[in-house]
C-alpha positions as CSV (number, residue, x, y, z in Angstrom):
1,X,84.9,76.2,143.7
2,X,88.1,76.0,145.7
3,X,91.0,78.2,145.5
4,X,93.3,76.6,142.6
5,X,90.1,76.4,140.1
6,X,90.0,80.4,140.8
7,X,93.5,80.5,139.9
8,X,93.1,78.6,136.8
9,X,90.0,80.4,136.2
10,X,91.8,83.7,136.4
11,X,94.8,82.3,134.4
12,X,92.4,81.1,131.5
13,X,90.2,84.7,131.4
14,X,93.7,86.9,131.2
15,X,94.7,84.8,128.5
16,X,91.8,85.1,126.2
17,X,91.9,88.7,126.9
18,X,94.8,89.2,125.6
19,X,95.8,86.3,122.9
20,X,92.5,86.9,121.2
21,X,93.1,90.0,119.7
22,X,91.3,92.4,122.5
23,X,87.9,90.2,123.2
24,X,87.9,92.5,126.5
25,X,89.9,95.1,128.2
26,X,93.6,94.1,129.0
27,X,94.6,94.2,132.1
28,X,98.1,94.8,134.0
29,X,100.9,95.7,132.0
30,X,100.1,94.8,128.5
31,X,97.1,97.3,128.2
32,X,96.9,97.9,124.2
33,X,94.7,100.3,122.2
34,X,92.2,98.6,119.7
35,X,92.1,100.6,116.4
36,X,90.4,99.8,113.2
37,X,92.7,98.2,110.6
38,X,94.7,100.4,108.3
39,X,92.7,100.6,104.9
40,X,95.8,101.0,102.6
41,X,97.1,97.8,103.5
42,X,95.8,94.3,102.2
43,X,95.6,91.4,104.9
44,X,98.1,89.6,103.1
45,X,101.2,91.0,100.7
46,X,101.1,90.4,97.0
47,X,104.2,89.0,95.8
48,X,105.6,90.5,92.7
49,X,105.8,88.8,89.7
50,X,108.8,89.2,87.2
51,X,107.8,88.6,83.9
52,X,110.5,87.9,81.0
53,X,109.7,91.1,79.6
54,X,110.7,92.8,83.0
55,X,114.0,91.2,83.2
56,X,116.1,92.8,80.3
57,X,119.3,90.8,80.0
58,X,121.5,94.2,78.6
59,X,120.5,96.1,82.1
60,X,121.7,93.0,84.0
61,X,124.9,92.9,82.2
62,X,125.5,96.6,83.0
63,X,124.9,96.3,86.3
64,X,127.1,93.2,86.9
65,X,130.0,95.0,84.9
66,X,129.6,98.3,87.0
67,X,129.5,96.0,90.5
68,X,133.0,94.2,89.2
69,X,134.6,97.8,88.3
70,X,133.5,98.8,91.9
71,X,135.0,95.4,93.4
72,X,138.2,96.0,91.6
73,X,138.3,99.7,92.6
74,X,137.9,98.7,96.3
75,X,140.6,95.8,96.3
76,X,143.3,98.7,94.8
77,X,142.4,100.8,97.7
78,X,142.4,98.3,100.2
79,X,145.9,97.0,99.2
80,X,147.3,100.7,99.1
81,X,145.7,101.2,102.9
82,X,147.8,97.6,103.7
83,X,150.9,99.2,102.3
84,X,150.2,102.3,104.3
85,X,149.8,100.4,107.5
86,X,152.9,98.2,106.9
87,X,155.1,101.8,106.1
88,X,153.8,103.0,109.4
89,X,154.8,100.0,111.5
90,X,157.8,99.7,110.0
91,X,158.6,103.5,110.9
92,X,157.3,103.2,114.5
93,X,159.9,100.3,114.5
94,X,163.0,102.4,113.5
95,X,161.9,105.1,115.3
96,X,161.2,102.9,118.6
97,X,157.5,104.5,119.4
98,X,155.3,101.2,120.6
99,X,152.2,100.7,118.8
100,X,150.0,100.2,121.7
101,X,151.2,102.5,124.2
102,X,150.2,101.6,128.1
103,X,147.5,103.7,129.4
104,X,148.2,106.0,132.0
105,X,145.3,105.1,134.5
106,X,146.3,105.9,138.1
107,X,145.1,103.3,140.4
108,X,143.9,105.1,143.6
């Protein structure tokens, strides 16, 4: 067997030992310990099913109203914060205070 065929054979063995779930001991930096599957887990996840009984329209409406109140409250809070920032900018202009003062970095 020539050198190219030997290289191909080694690469094929390395790929088969790491790609088939550990049919042999993995060599090199990709050593993995083979463990038994967890009996608590299923092989495939089961999708949740929602029936008409599980979807409560009153609950959905209540949650929607709660989210609307939260959005309204956060918008009011944002408006107040923006007003405070504008006032701070005007005060800094009046007092001639730069908003972004230059940093004092010594270049030695």
